[in-house]
Backbone as ProteinMPNN parsed JSONL, in Angstrom:
{"seq_chain_A": "MINLVFISTQRRLWLFIAAVVGAAAILLPWVRVSTGSAAMHASVSISGLQGGGQAAFLAFAAAALLSLPLFKKRLWQKLCRLGLIVAAVTALLCIVVAFSSILAGASGGMIVTGTAPGIWLAIAAAIALLLLAKTHGLRMNYKKGLGNISIPVKKHNRPERQPAKTETIQKIADIEKLAALKNNGSITEEEYEVLKAGLL", "coords_chain_A": {"N_chain_A": [[-11.945, -10.659, 22.391], [-11.574, -8.38, 19.586], [-12.255, -6.364, 16.664], [-10.416, -6.492, 13.761], [-8.185, -4.445, 12.952], [-5.238, -4.102, 12.17], [-3.472, -4.761, 9.536], [-2.087, -7.767, 8.722], [1.424, -9.025, 8.275], [2.081, -10.963, 6.403], [-0.347, -10.347, 4.588], [0.087, -8.111, 4.091], [2.402, -8.369, 2.302], [1.436, -9.766, 0.31], [-0.362, -7.829, -0.772], [1.181, -5.884, -1.633], [2.467, -7.131, -3.71], [0.391, -7.427, -5.444], [-0.425, -5.092, -6.082], [2.138, -4.286, -7.337], [2.274, -6.091, -9.152], [-0.054, -5.249, -10.834], [0.65, -2.85, -11.659], [2.856, -3.337, -13.344], [1.178, -4.583, -15.046], [-0.144, -2.744, -16.247], [1.935, -1.851, -18.036], [2.479, -3.619, -20.074], [1.359, -5.222, -22.983], [-2.19, -4.606, -24.101], [-3.702, -4.834, -26.092], [-4.061, -6.293, -29.333], [-3.732, -5.095, -32.503], [-4.364, -4.474, -36.078], [-3.588, -3.484, -39.329], [-5.819, -2.783, -42.018], [-5.698, -3.226, -44.514], [-4.798, -4.824, -47.705], [-2.5, -4.455, -49.22], [-0.351, -3.342, -47.439], [0.615, -5.185, -44.644], [0.31, -4.499, -40.986], [0.855, -4.918, -37.667], [0.319, -4.107, -34.491], [0.868, -3.757, -30.992], [-0.797, -2.507, -28.286], [-0.387, -0.885, -25.181], [-1.35, -0.725, -21.7], [-1.195, 2.119, -20.823], [-1.783, 3.678, -22.909], [-4.621, 5.686, -23.547], [-5.832, 6.548, -21.302], [-5.118, 5.069, -19.215], [-2.986, 5.573, -17.642], [-3.914, 6.879, -14.923], [-4.817, 4.515, -13.859], [-2.526, 3.079, -13.371], [-1.14, 4.879, -11.547], [-3.195, 4.654, -9.394], [-2.378, 2.07, -8.755], [0.214, 1.63, -8.076], [-0.29, 3.784, -5.579], [-1.269, 2.254, -4.346], [0.65, 0.446, -3.531], [2.158, 1.716, -2.28], [0.554, 2.207, 0.012], [0.191, -0.394, 1.511], [2.822, -0.99, 2.411], [4.437, -1.036, 5.426], [4.22, 1.809, 7.501], [2.97, 3.079, 8.819], [2.518, 3.225, 12.416], [0.124, 3.531, 14.275], [-3.22, 3.082, 14.995], [-4.95, 4.634, 14.088], [-4.38, 5.417, 11.888], [-3.634, 3.255, 10.263], [-6.328, 2.366, 9.741], [-7.002, 4.291, 8.075], [-5.426, 3.41, 6.015], [-6.33, 0.979, 5.101], [-8.655, 1.761, 4.112], [-7.697, 3.476, 2.268], [-6.518, 1.343, 0.774], [-8.604, 0.017, -0.387], [-9.977, 1.983, -1.893], [-8.115, 2.464, -3.768], [-8.226, 0.42, -5.061], [-10.724, -0.385, -6.137], [-10.846, 2.037, -7.571], [-8.694, 1.821, -9.532], [-9.525, -0.706, -10.729], [-11.884, 0.51, -11.835], [-10.778, 2.378, -13.823], [-9.376, 0.876, -15.422], [-11.043, -0.235, -16.803], [-12.402, 1.51, -18.29], [-10.047, 2.682, -19.54], [-9.525, 0.545, -21.212], [-11.838, 0.597, -22.858], [-11.451, 2.757, -23.916], [-9.472, 2.452, -25.348], [-10.218, 0.351, -27.307], [-12.229, 1.899, -28.569], [-10.643, 3.868, -29.791], [-8.974, 2.293, -31.64], [-9.727, 2.752, -34.467], [-10.342, 3.656, -37.821], [-9.272, 1.741, -40.237], [-7.885, 0.406, -38.714], [-8.217, -2.75, -37.088], [-9.117, -4.879, -34.68], [-7.425, -7.561, -33.432], [-7.648, -9.025, -30.788], [-7.222, -9.838, -27.298], [-4.603, -8.83, -25.293], [-2.476, -10.406, -22.471], [-1.844, -8.595, -20.798], [-4.414, -6.903, -20.041], [-5.755, -8.601, -18.848], [-4.165, -9.502, -16.609], [-3.946, -6.916, -15.217], [-6.606, -6.91, -14.696], [-7.056, -9.136, -12.903], [-5.282, -8.217, -10.885], [-6.518, -5.71, -9.924], [-8.585, -6.795, -8.876], [-7.794, -8.698, -6.967], [-6.295, -7.19, -4.953], [-8.582, -5.505, -4.381], [-9.888, -7.596, -2.897], [-8.082, -8.457, -0.779], [-7.672, -6.299, 0.637], [-10.29, -5.497, 1.613], [-11.123, -6.958, 4.265], [-13.32, -8.392, 5.999], [-14.719, -9.961, 9.299], [-12.269, -10.818, 10.158], [-10.795, -11.41, 13.215], [-8.749, -10.237, 16.246], [-6.691, -11.362, 18.761], [-5.646, -9.955, 21.648], [-4.543, -10.868, 23.798], [-2.699, -12.664, 22.961], [-0.791, -11.878, 21.358], [-0.041, -9.702, 18.3], [0.167, -11.112, 16.034], [-1.149, -13.464, 16.223], [-3.75, -14.535, 14.63], [-7.79, -15.316, 14.24], [-9.996, -16.443, 12.894], [-13.613, -15.926, 13.539], [-16.052, -18.31, 14.578], [-19.521, -19.148, 13.492], [-21.753, -18.684, 16.052], [-24.179, -20.948, 16.914], [-27.489, -21.094, 18.249], [-27.609, -22.549, 20.42], [-28.341, -24.297, 23.666], [-25.679, -23.813, 26.261], [-24.23, -26.662, 27.35], [-22.841, -27.9, 30.159], [-20.725, -30.676, 31.22], [-22.11, -33.153, 32.866], [-20.367, -34.31, 35.081], [-18.192, -32.614, 35.856], [-19.974, -30.758, 37.268], [-20.866, -32.42, 39.386], [-18.218, -33.298, 40.204], [-17.136, -30.826, 41.434], [-19.072, -30.183, 43.168], [-18.821, -31.958, 44.892], [-16.297, -31.504, 45.673], [-16.758, -29.072, 47.127], [-18.411, -29.887, 49.193], [-16.392, -31.407, 50.426], [-14.769, -29.427, 51.509], [-16.468, -27.925, 53.03], [-16.694, -29.843, 55.409], [-14.064, -29.845, 55.824], [-14.001, -27.458, 56.852], [-15.962, -27.584, 59.179], [-14.735, -29.713, 60.686], [-12.667, -28.484, 61.73], [-13.814, -26.608, 63.204], [-14.738, -24.115, 62.324], [-17.158, -23.63, 61.47], [-20.082, -24.516, 62.613], [-22.118, -27.593, 63.193], [-24.959, -27.05, 62.494], [-24.62, -25.088, 60.649], [-23.054, -26.18, 58.905], [-24.449, -28.197, 57.623], [-27.036, -26.596, 56.402], [-25.148, -24.997, 54.605], [-24.535, -27.238, 53.13], [-26.687, -28.449, 52.166], [-27.613, -26.216, 50.636], [-25.765, -26.574, 48.569], [-26.593, -29.17, 47.191]], "CA_chain_A": [[-11.67, -10.701, 20.725], [-11.903, -7.06, 18.854], [-12.255, -6.151, 15.52], [-8.987, -6.284, 13.222], [-7.829, -2.841, 12.247], [-4.219, -3.889, 11.922], [-3.184, -5.7, 8.751], [-0.988, -8.649, 9.252], [2.333, -8.722, 7.705], [1.486, -11.741, 5.451], [-1.511, -9.717, 4.187], [0.78, -6.536, 3.464], [3.121, -8.611, 1.536], [0.259, -10.075, -0.639], [-1.255, -6.784, -1.222], [2.147, -5.015, -2.128], [2.69, -8.18, -4.752], [-0.862, -7.619, -6.276], [0.226, -3.739, -6.525], [3.247, -4.173, -8.257], [1.631, -6.865, -10.631], [-0.879, -4.29, -11.482], [1.506, -1.715, -12.075], [3.549, -3.75, -14.452], [0.378, -4.944, -16.235], [-0.513, -1.578, -17.124], [2.878, -1.426, -19.109], [2.221, -5.017, -20.793], [0.131, -4.811, -24.145], [-3.71, -5.069, -23.671], [-4.758, -5.305, -27.327], [-3.237, -6.508, -30.926], [-4.66, -4.479, -33.935], [-3.494, -4.561, -37.391], [-4.26, -2.671, -40.559], [-6.863, -3.923, -42.925], [-5.355, -2.995, -46.1], [-4.165, -6.059, -47.901], [-1.108, -4.356, -49.604], [0.537, -3.369, -46.379], [-0.106, -5.542, -43.53], [1.134, -4.385, -39.76], [0.525, -5.627, -36.45], [0.714, -3.215, -33.48], [0.275, -3.783, -29.331], [-1.174, -1.292, -27.508], [-0.468, -1.359, -23.936], [-2.66, -0.058, -21.006], [-0.886, 3.668, -20.816], [-2.556, 4.463, -23.869], [-6.023, 5.58, -23.481], [-6.136, 6.714, -19.861], [-4.527, 3.873, -18.368], [-1.996, 6.332, -16.42], [-4.744, 6.751, -13.56], [-4.822, 3.229, -13.145], [-1.176, 2.941, -12.805], [-0.891, 5.623, -10.171], [-3.875, 3.715, -8.222], [-1.808, 0.423, -8.317], [1.153, 2.847, -7.203], [-0.782, 4.34, -4.423], [-1.71, 0.677, -3.207], [2.086, -0.265, -3.171], [2.641, 2.612, -1.265], [-0.221, 2.039, 1.315], [0.661, -1.897, 1.782], [4.133, -0.816, 3.192], [4.232, -0.917, 7.036], [4.808, 2.823, 7.745], [2.158, 3.586, 10.019], [2.012, 2.034, 13.497], [-0.959, 3.916, 14.926], [-4.433, 2.166, 15.067], [-6.111, 5.391, 13.106], [-3.238, 5.178, 10.248], [-3.63, 1.797, 9.583], [-7.447, 2.095, 9.182], [-6.895, 5.01, 6.625], [-4.3, 2.805, 4.816], [-6.826, 0.091, 4.942], [-9.533, 2.405, 3.351], [-7.26, 3.976, 1.081], [-6.197, 0.233, -0.351], [-9.77, -0.404, -1.212], [-10.182, 3.212, -2.613], [-7.078, 2.498, -4.846], [-8.369, -0.783, -5.752], [-11.739, 0.214, -7.092], [-10.068, 3.35, -8.639], [-7.749, 0.814, -10.644], [-10.426, -1.272, -11.7], [-12.842, 1.365, -12.922], [-9.796, 3.064, -14.624], [-8.703, -0.23, -16.613], [-12.663, -0.682, -17.702], [-12.473, 3.08, -19.123], [-9.001, 2.769, -20.566], [-9.789, -0.498, -22.201], [-12.905, 0.686, -23.774], [-11.154, 4.225, -24.774], [-8.657, 1.873, -26.553], [-11.001, -0.428, -28.338], [-12.736, 3.073, -29.619], [-9.751, 4.486, -30.522], [-8.625, 1.472, -32.909], [-10.484, 2.93, -35.686], [-9.586, 4.128, -39.243], [-8.66, 1.131, -40.724], [-7.589, -0.608, -37.985], [-8.802, -3.935, -36.96], [-8.809, -5.362, -33.031], [-7.368, -8.861, -33.564], [-7.46, -10.051, -29.577], [-6.819, -9.135, -26.19], [-3.289, -9.758, -24.853], [-2.248, -10.764, -21.276], [-2.099, -7.375, -19.892], [-5.502, -6.549, -19.452], [-6.257, -9.698, -17.906], [-3.37, -9.347, -15.527], [-4.568, -5.817, -14.545], [-8.01, -6.901, -13.68], [-6.965, -9.854, -11.808], [-4.207, -7.561, -10.17], [-7.058, -5.096, -9.075], [-9.589, -7.664, -7.867], [-7.067, -9.207, -5.848], [-6.206, -5.892, -4.382], [-9.872, -5.088, -3.428], [-10.399, -8.701, -2.097], [-6.992, -8.459, 0.205], [-7.872, -5.085, 1.389], [-11.486, -5.782, 2.321], [-10.995, -7.965, 5.118], [-14.154, -8.396, 7.136], [-14.818, -11.072, 9.621], [-11.171, -11.341, 10.977], [-10.205, -10.969, 14.425], [-7.495, -10.579, 16.519], [-6.594, -11.503, 20.106], [-4.772, -9.197, 22.147], [-3.945, -11.726, 25.002], [-1.8, -13.815, 22.574], [0.107, -10.977, 20.508], [-0.588, -9.179, 17.156], [0.753, -12.037, 15.352], [-2.279, -14.535, 16.199], [-5.19, -14.148, 13.999], [-8.166, -16.229, 14.221], [-11.577, -16.448, 12.193], [-14.48, -16.411, 14.207], [-16.758, -19.185, 14.162], [-20.379, -18.833, 13.581], [-22.392, -19.292, 16.961], [-25.443, -21.187, 16.788], [-28.376, -20.771, 19.401], [-28.18, -23.909, 21.301], [-28.286, -23.68, 25.095], [-24.496, -24.388, 26.384], [-24.374, -27.402, 28.467], [-21.672, -28.373, 31.007], [-20.732, -32.218, 31.502], [-22.479, -33.464, 34.615], [-19.349, -34.836, 36.073], [-17.642, -31.391, 35.921], [-20.766, -30.241, 38.122], [-20.586, -33.513, 40.34], [-16.834, -33.254, 40.966], [-17.173, -29.359, 41.989], [-19.927, -30.08, 44.123], [-18.053, -33.249, 46.151], [-15.224, -30.521, 46.306], [-17.359, -27.875, 47.884], [-18.813, -30.529, 50.292], [-15.014, -31.945, 51.238], [-14.02, -28.204, 52.07], [-17.575, -27.579, 54.076], [-16.445, -30.622, 55.921], [-13.077, -29.627, 56.852], [-14.229, -26.243, 58.171], [-16.695, -28.206, 60.18], [-13.694, -30.366, 61.341], [-11.345, -27.259, 62.299], [-14.476, -25.724, 64.499], [-14.606, -22.817, 61.714], [-18.447, -23.79, 61.408], [-21.29, -25.213, 63.607], [-22.83, -28.708, 62.625], [-26.004, -26.795, 61.808], [-24.408, -24.204, 59.204], [-22.57, -27.128, 57.808], [-26.079, -28.616, 57.16], [-27.522, -25.545, 55.772], [-24.554, -24.732, 53.443], [-24.2, -28.441, 52.295], [-28.031, -28.442, 51.439], [-27.512, -25.113, 49.631], [-24.671, -27.002, 47.418], [-27.055, -30.174, 46.561]], "C_chain_A": [[-12.154, -8.943, 20.455], [-11.489, -7.101, 17.48], [-10.728, -5.799, 14.895], [-8.766, -5.379, 12.461], [-6.206, -2.935, 11.799], [-4.037, -5.169, 10.46], [-1.876, -6.319, 8.753], [0.385, -8.453, 7.925], [2.446, -9.63, 6.293], [0.721, -11.067, 4.228], [-0.648, -8.817, 3.562], [1.36, -7.082, 2.186], [2.154, -9.064, 0.045], [-0.136, -8.592, -1.214], [-0.153, -5.668, -2.044], [2.522, -6.066, -3.903], [1.794, -7.762, -5.825], [-0.599, -5.969, -6.866], [0.962, -3.697, -7.575], [3.071, -5.018, -9.528], [0.85, -6.239, -11.432], [-0.199, -3.24, -12.44], [1.941, -2.04, -13.557], [2.714, -4.301, -15.543], [-0.268, -3.945, -17.256], [0.662, -1.225, -18.406], [2.816, -2.468, -20.172], [1.512, -4.369, -22.106], [-1.074, -5.519, -23.721], [-4.546, -5.625, -25.0], [-3.788, -5.416, -28.613], [-4.099, -5.609, -32.173], [-3.576, -4.548, -34.719], [-4.264, -3.739, -38.335], [-4.852, -3.593, -41.297], [-6.538, -3.806, -44.329], [-4.352, -4.195, -46.181], [-2.475, -5.599, -48.642], [-0.193, -3.825, -48.354], [-0.2, -3.759, -44.972], [0.717, -5.079, -42.245], [0.211, -4.782, -38.619], [1.326, -4.516, -35.361], [0.014, -3.839, -32.027], [-0.129, -2.701, -29.208], [-1.232, -1.623, -25.858], [-1.368, -0.402, -23.045], [-2.101, 1.556, -20.687], [-1.541, 4.359, -21.659], [-3.886, 4.667, -23.613], [-6.498, 5.68, -22.14], [-5.719, 5.718, -18.558], [-3.509, 4.68, -17.094], [-2.811, 6.474, -15.118], [-4.346, 5.609, -13.005], [-3.387, 2.694, -12.584], [-0.634, 3.677, -11.6], [-1.859, 5.016, -9.318], [-2.905, 2.845, -7.798], [-0.354, 1.128, -7.51], [1.124, 3.213, -5.518], [-0.875, 3.034, -3.536], [-0.467, 0.149, -2.86], [2.677, 0.441, -2.022], [2.007, 2.382, 0.577], [0.229, 0.485, 1.698], [1.972, -1.711, 2.847], [3.544, -0.561, 4.677], [4.616, 0.215, 7.602], [4.364, 3.435, 8.509], [2.043, 2.438, 11.078], [0.527, 2.133, 14.376], [-2.002, 3.233, 14.343], [-5.243, 3.145, 13.808], [-5.674, 5.364, 11.707], [-3.91, 4.175, 9.554], [-5.437, 1.823, 9.277], [-7.672, 2.825, 8.169], [-6.239, 4.216, 5.776], [-5.451, 1.548, 4.312], [-7.863, 0.637, 3.699], [-9.1, 2.947, 2.092], [-6.867, 2.669, 0.037], [-7.499, 0.112, -1.115], [-10.321, 0.65, -2.007], [-9.436, 3.207, -3.892], [-7.569, 1.293, -5.759], [-9.426, -0.853, -6.88], [-11.478, 1.001, -7.943], [-9.482, 2.547, -9.872], [-8.626, 0.168, -11.695], [-11.447, -0.491, -12.639], [-11.776, 2.062, -13.967], [-9.101, 2.096, -15.8], [-9.924, -0.283, -17.49], [-12.499, 0.648, -18.877], [-11.212, 2.92, -20.0], [-8.894, 1.87, -21.794], [-10.978, -0.029, -23.031], [-12.441, 2.222, -24.627], [-10.306, 3.436, -25.792], [-9.064, 1.214, -27.776], [-11.901, 0.776, -29.41], [-11.7, 3.513, -30.426], [-9.172, 3.83, -31.663], [-9.453, 1.625, -33.905], [-9.753, 3.3, -36.913], [-8.719, 3.219, -39.509], [-7.86, 0.19, -39.987], [-8.77, -1.459, -37.269], [-8.572, -4.466, -35.518], [-8.767, -6.842, -33.289], [-7.33, -9.756, -32.417], [-6.874, -9.352, -28.747], [-5.598, -9.498, -25.85], [-3.027, -9.684, -23.37], [-2.231, -9.779, -20.662], [-3.186, -6.994, -19.565], [-6.243, -7.395, -18.44], [-5.585, -9.646, -16.621], [-3.619, -7.995, -14.578], [-5.895, -5.867, -13.993], [-7.831, -7.995, -12.961], [-6.116, -9.086, -10.469], [-5.561, -6.527, -9.033], [-8.011, -5.946, -8.367], [-8.921, -8.479, -6.879], [-6.564, -8.206, -4.966], [-7.386, -5.844, -3.269], [-10.29, -6.335, -2.527], [-9.409, -8.942, -0.595], [-7.596, -7.465, 1.362], [-9.166, -5.176, 2.415], [-11.551, -6.832, 2.818], [-12.196, -8.195, 6.484], [-14.356, -9.711, 7.711], [-13.427, -11.727, 10.426], [-11.267, -10.575, 12.331], [-9.037, -11.15, 15.026], [-7.518, -11.044, 18.075], [-5.42, -10.803, 20.665], [-3.548, -9.806, 23.165], [-2.71, -12.208, 24.213], [-0.681, -13.049, 21.619], [-0.796, -10.805, 19.337], [-0.461, -9.901, 16.237], [-0.427, -13.229, 15.199], [-3.531, -14.051, 16.018], [-6.011, -15.105, 14.032], [-9.75, -15.711, 13.472], [-12.517, -17.058, 13.073], [-15.44, -17.647, 13.68], [-18.353, -18.773, 14.416], [-21.25, -19.885, 14.74], [-23.836, -19.439, 16.638], [-26.394, -21.024, 18.309], [-28.976, -21.878, 20.046], [-27.726, -23.483, 22.831], [-26.805, -24.585, 25.375], [-24.565, -25.428, 27.726], [-22.989, -27.981, 29.051], [-21.781, -29.826, 31.266], [-21.293, -32.101, 33.144], [-21.185, -33.859, 35.389], [-18.342, -33.771, 36.399], [-18.445, -30.902, 37.565], [-20.615, -31.026, 39.457], [-19.253, -33.501, 41.081], [-16.678, -31.747, 41.8], [-17.817, -29.455, 43.194], [-19.173, -30.942, 45.178], [-17.09, -32.172, 46.603], [-15.548, -29.951, 47.267], [-17.443, -28.594, 48.732], [-17.281, -30.79, 51.503], [-14.675, -30.547, 52.012], [-14.948, -27.715, 53.172], [-16.91, -28.512, 55.28], [-15.304, -30.813, 56.832], [-12.86, -28.44, 57.743], [-14.854, -26.897, 59.163], [-15.7, -29.096, 61.262], [-12.807, -29.512, 62.166], [-12.311, -26.814, 63.03], [-14.651, -24.575, 63.649], [-16.219, -22.782, 61.504], [-18.993, -24.66, 62.316], [-21.506, -26.445, 62.417], [-24.232, -27.894, 61.975], [-25.638, -25.571, 60.294], [-23.495, -25.137, 58.253], [-23.671, -27.84, 57.192], [-26.772, -27.705, 56.322], [-26.654, -25.268, 54.523], [-24.837, -26.107, 52.77], [-25.98, -28.799, 51.652], [-28.003, -27.26, 50.253], [-26.811, -25.293, 48.376], [-25.387, -28.144, 46.721], [-28.445, -29.493, 46.243]], "O_chain_A": [[-13.024, -8.41, 21.144], [-10.516, -7.759, 17.111], [-9.977, -4.985, 15.433], [-9.115, -5.427, 11.282], [-5.776, -1.998, 11.126], [-4.494, -6.31, 10.537], [-0.801, -5.719, 8.776], [0.228, -7.836, 6.872], [2.832, -9.12, 5.241], [1.098, -11.21, 3.065], [-0.698, -8.798, 2.332], [1.056, -6.575, 1.106], [2.344, -8.597, -1.078], [-0.115, -8.526, -2.443], [-0.524, -4.826, -2.861], [2.765, -5.533, -4.986], [2.201, -7.696, -6.984], [-0.601, -5.759, -8.079], [0.613, -3.182, -8.637], [3.547, -4.775, -10.637], [0.876, -6.475, -12.64], [-0.458, -2.93, -13.603], [1.643, -1.439, -14.589], [3.143, -4.512, -16.677], [-0.7, -4.072, -18.402], [0.426, -0.567, -19.419], [3.159, -2.074, -21.286], [1.182, -3.186, -22.189], [-1.131, -6.621, -23.175], [-5.502, -6.397, -25.085], [-2.853, -4.636, -28.795], [-5.271, -5.874, -32.44], [-2.379, -4.638, -34.446], [-5.421, -3.371, -38.135], [-4.628, -4.803, -41.343], [-7.211, -4.352, -45.204], [-3.5, -4.559, -45.371], [-1.488, -6.33, -48.562], [0.993, -4.074, -48.575], [-1.086, -3.167, -44.356], [1.927, -5.262, -42.377], [-1.007, -4.928, -38.715], [2.512, -4.186, -35.379], [-1.127, -4.297, -31.973], [0.154, -1.827, -30.027], [-1.988, -2.463, -25.37], [-2.01, 0.531, -23.528], [-3.006, 2.209, -20.167], [-1.923, 5.502, -21.408], [-4.467, 3.602, -23.404], [-7.463, 5.01, -21.771], [-5.99, 5.732, -17.358], [-3.408, 4.342, -15.915], [-2.191, 6.097, -14.124], [-3.7, 5.515, -11.962], [-3.222, 2.03, -11.561], [0.167, 3.192, -10.8], [-1.345, 4.754, -8.23], [-2.559, 2.799, -6.617], [-0.14, 0.953, -6.31], [1.949, 3.061, -4.617], [-0.609, 2.887, -2.344], [-0.423, -0.616, -1.896], [3.403, 0.019, -1.122], [2.539, 2.379, 1.687], [0.934, 0.637, 2.696], [2.019, -2.268, 3.944], [2.476, -0.029, 4.977], [5.51, -0.014, 8.417], [4.984, 4.345, 9.059], [1.688, 1.271, 10.918], [-0.047, 1.21, 14.954], [-1.827, 2.757, 13.221], [-5.914, 2.686, 12.885], [-6.347, 5.307, 10.678], [-4.581, 4.241, 8.523], [-5.732, 1.071, 8.348], [-8.402, 2.395, 7.275], [-6.549, 4.372, 4.595], [-5.399, 1.205, 3.131], [-7.908, 0.11, 2.587], [-9.774, 2.965, 1.062], [-6.868, 2.795, -1.187], [-7.505, 0.103, -2.346], [-11.159, 0.318, -2.846], [-9.855, 3.746, -4.916], [-7.342, 1.221, -6.967], [-9.266, -1.193, -8.053], [-11.812, 0.8, -9.111], [-9.855, 2.712, -11.033], [-8.624, 0.297, -12.919], [-11.75, -0.75, -13.804], [-12.244, 2.232, -15.093], [-8.476, 2.473, -16.791], [-9.856, -0.363, -18.716], [-12.502, 0.55, -20.104], [-11.368, 3.035, -21.215], [-8.442, 2.126, -22.91], [-10.917, -0.492, -24.17], [-12.955, 2.66, -25.657], [-10.4, 3.711, -26.988], [-8.581, 1.338, -28.901], [-12.157, 0.626, -30.604], [-11.809, 3.552, -31.651], [-8.845, 4.506, -32.639], [-9.999, 0.602, -34.32], [-8.525, 3.218, -36.929], [-7.533, 3.414, -39.244], [-7.228, -0.714, -40.534], [-9.89, -1.052, -36.96], [-7.368, -4.375, -35.276], [-9.83, -7.455, -33.382], [-7.09, -10.953, -32.571], [-6.129, -8.416, -29.038], [-5.368, -10.679, -26.111], [-3.48, -8.628, -22.929], [-2.749, -9.986, -19.564], [-3.104, -6.552, -18.419], [-7.027, -7.076, -17.546], [-6.244, -9.726, -15.584], [-3.494, -8.046, -13.354], [-6.323, -5.146, -13.092], [-8.643, -7.958, -12.036], [-6.32, -9.37, -9.289], [-5.587, -6.568, -7.803], [-8.188, -5.717, -7.171], [-9.584, -8.933, -5.946], [-6.4, -8.733, -3.865], [-7.379, -6.002, -2.048], [-10.966, -6.144, -1.516], [-9.848, -9.458, 0.433], [-7.888, -7.713, 2.531], [-9.134, -4.996, 3.632], [-11.958, -7.794, 2.166], [-11.909, -8.157, 7.681], [-14.246, -10.674, 6.953], [-13.419, -12.761, 11.095], [-11.696, -9.434, 12.504], [-8.244, -12.0, 14.619], [-8.65, -11.036, 18.559], [-4.294, -11.019, 20.217], [-2.362, -9.519, 23.329], [-1.642, -12.156, 24.823], [0.263, -13.708, 21.184], [-1.879, -11.367, 19.176], [-1.026, -9.449, 15.241], [-0.566, -13.833, 14.136], [-4.249, -13.408, 16.784], [-5.411, -16.169, 13.877], [-10.351, -14.656, 13.676], [-12.492, -18.24, 13.414], [-15.542, -17.894, 12.479], [-18.586, -18.116, 15.431], [-21.451, -21.097, 14.661], [-24.587, -18.548, 16.239], [-25.808, -20.839, 19.376], [-30.154, -22.185, 20.234], [-26.952, -22.569, 23.115], [-26.654, -25.72, 24.922], [-24.879, -25.073, 28.862], [-22.153, -28.481, 28.298], [-22.901, -30.261, 31.536], [-21.048, -31.379, 34.111], [-21.219, -33.542, 36.578], [-17.57, -34.069, 37.31], [-17.862, -30.737, 38.636], [-20.297, -30.45, 40.497], [-19.146, -33.655, 42.298], [-16.021, -31.739, 42.841], [-17.344, -28.952, 44.213], [-18.983, -30.484, 46.304], [-17.026, -31.904, 47.803], [-14.922, -30.077, 48.32], [-16.559, -28.347, 49.552], [-17.12, -30.539, 52.697], [-14.302, -30.647, 53.181], [-14.464, -27.159, 54.159], [-16.549, -27.829, 56.238], [-15.219, -31.416, 57.902], [-12.144, -28.251, 58.726], [-14.255, -26.818, 60.235], [-15.915, -29.123, 62.474], [-12.29, -29.908, 63.21], [-11.737, -26.358, 64.019], [-14.771, -23.625, 64.423], [-16.597, -21.622, 61.339], [-18.303, -25.565, 62.784], [-21.221, -26.382, 61.222], [-24.512, -28.233, 60.825], [-26.301, -25.383, 59.274], [-23.26, -24.879, 57.073], [-23.571, -27.992, 55.974], [-27.163, -28.254, 55.292], [-27.219, -25.27, 53.429], [-25.463, -26.016, 51.714], [-26.157, -29.452, 50.623], [-28.361, -27.485, 49.097], [-26.975, -24.611, 47.364], [-24.965, -28.319, 45.577], [-29.301, -30.107, 45.606]]}, "name": "protein", "num_of_chains": 1, "seq": "MINLVFISTQRRLWLFIAAVVGAAAILLPWVRVSTGSAAMHASVSISGLQGGGQAAFLAFAAAALLSLPLFKKRLWQKLCRLGLIVAAVTALLCIVVAFSSILAGASGGMIVTGTAPGIWLAIAAAIALLLLAKTHGLRMNYKKGLGNISIPVKKHNRPERQPAKTETIQKIADIEKLAALKNNGSITEEEYEVLKAGLL"}
């Protein structure tokens, strides 16, 4: 078992979906604002592209590209995984900065009436990207192929016990082999007794 550097096809699909959902969430409304004047009441939704959300959109687009299986070499896959983590953290930070700048920019008689689903979807997509890209503890067994992934079980500090039956059966089989060698004349009676005593 060695450390997993390859990202499975299913994980790549989920990474791609999270990146596309995040990019789409940037285009959705994030905040609802309305004017405070009683004579003229207007309500407007502000999307994530306003207030610096373009950087978050680019981070999601980069994550979508990095999730595609374009590179087969081990080093490139490690770099893609690192790039996915960086893109997810960048998207999350840009979302926070863009949201705070949208809230700060909604002044001058405008009142923020609530958040829209776009901001929550963008945050959820960035967190999903980060969790999917940062996969510690997975292992891969090359003998069974690249598709078989197993999660290692934590080993306890217990002495390994072998069943007594297995040891007894093995000793009986070894003594029978020695008896066959003695009967063939390959070993003498004395050699047989010494070897038998060594097994017991």
